N, C-alpha and C positions, 0 to 999 in steps of 0.2 A: 760728649759736649763739643760743639763746634765753637769757633772763635766768636761769632756774633752773640751766641748765648752767653759765653763767658764774659764778653765785654759788657753786655747789659746787666749781668749778675754783679760784676765788679762795680759798675756805675751805681747801681742801687746800694751796694754796701758802702762805697766811698762817700756817696752823697749825704749820708747821715752826718758826717763831720767835715767833709772836704767841700770846697768850691770846685766844681767839675767843668771842664771844657772838653768837648769832643773834637776830633780831627784838628788837633793843635799843632801848628808848625813852629819849630824852634831850630835855628841853625840848619835850615834846609832838610830837617828830618820831620816827617809828618807822624806825630804820635796819635794813637787811636784815642787815648784818654790822657788828660793832664789834670791833676788835682792839687790844690793848695790847702793847707791847714795851718792856722795861726792861733796860738794860745798865749794868753798873758795872765800872769798871776801877780798879785800885789798885796802887800801888807800895809795897812794904813792905821792911823791913830785918830780917834774921835770923829774925823770926817774924811771923806775920800779925797779931799784937797791936800791932806797931810800924809803923803805916801812915804813910808819908811824905806821900803825897797820894792822892787818889781823885777820880774824876769819874763822873758819871752822864749817860747819854743815853737819852731816852725817845721813843717814837713811839706815836701814837694814830691809828687808821685808821677812819673812818666811811664805810661804803659804803651808798649809797641808790639804788634804781631809781626812775625817773620815767617814766611813759608819755609825758608832755609836759613839756618844760622851758621856762619863760618867765622874764622879768625878776623878777617877784615871788617866784617859787620860789627862784631863785638868790640874791636878796637875803636871803630868810629863812634859807637854808642858810648863807650867809656869816655872818650874825648869830649863828646857833647855834654855828658853829665857833669864832668869836671869843669867845663867852661861855664856851665849854668850857675856855678857858685858866684861868679862876678855879677851876673844879672839878677839873681834872686835873693841872695843872702846879703843883707845890709847890717854889718856888725856895728853895734853901739853899746853903751855901758849897760843897757838892760837886756841885750841879746845874750841868751844862755847857750842855746844849741839849735842847730838845724840839721835835718837829714834829707838828702836827695836820694830817692829810691827809683832805680830803673827796673821796671817789670818787663821782662822779655817773655813773650808768649810764642810758643812753637807747638806744632802738632806732635812731633817727636824729635829726639836728638840722640844719635848714637856715638857722637864724638866725645870720648871720655876725657880727652885733653881739654876741650872747652868746658866741660862740666867741672873738672878739677880746678880750672882757672877761675870760674865763677865762685866756687866754694871758698877759694883762698883770697878772693879779691877783698881789698881793704884800702880805703883812702880817707884820711882825716886831715883837716886843715884848721889850725888854731888862729885866732885873731888877737894880736897884741898879747902874746904869751898866755892866751886863755882868758884874759881880763874882759875881752869883748866877745867871749864865747868861742864856739867851734862849729864845724860842719863835718858831717860824715856823708860819704857817698856809698851807697849799697846797691847790690844787684839781687834780683829775684828772678829765677827761671821757672816758668810754668810749662810743664809737658802735658798737653791736653789729652793725648791718647792714653797715657799712663796714669793720668790724674795724680801727678806727682809735682812737688814743689822743691826746688833746690835753691838755697839761699847762700849769700856771702855771710861771713862771720858776724857782722854787726846786726843783722836782722833775723837771726835764727829764731828768735822768740816769736816773731810775727809771721813766720812762714805759713802757719796754719790759716791765717787770715786770707791768703791768696789761694788756698787749696780749692781746686775745682770740684 
């Protein structure tokens, strides 16, 4: 599977629940796909006007193809993903959680040091001691030639979703 096939396949999968933008530029990085998902749950009594409680969960997916991945590119991507918290996550009393997922697509990668770093990557930020929710930043590495997915700790369960 080449990258264009993978991109179209992921676009079709994500578009079921995400709002998708192609060739999305953020912080001078051109992402091949960008998706946003927003979910709101609420409990009400008698009428929807009388909300007892509500909570929101959001997800942002940044997908980027690299011909070659190295330490500098990975550091830059992580910095961009962390800085996206300020622009996309708006904590308030009904915000429960957000996740920002960086999906890195390469043909192949032999650098075990980078693979190990992606597996161990974890970043979480709480807002007002968790009262206004939290955000997780996660990484997913897709190796097209090997048809393999490597994920950071927080998104191990969803790794199969990105499997080519």
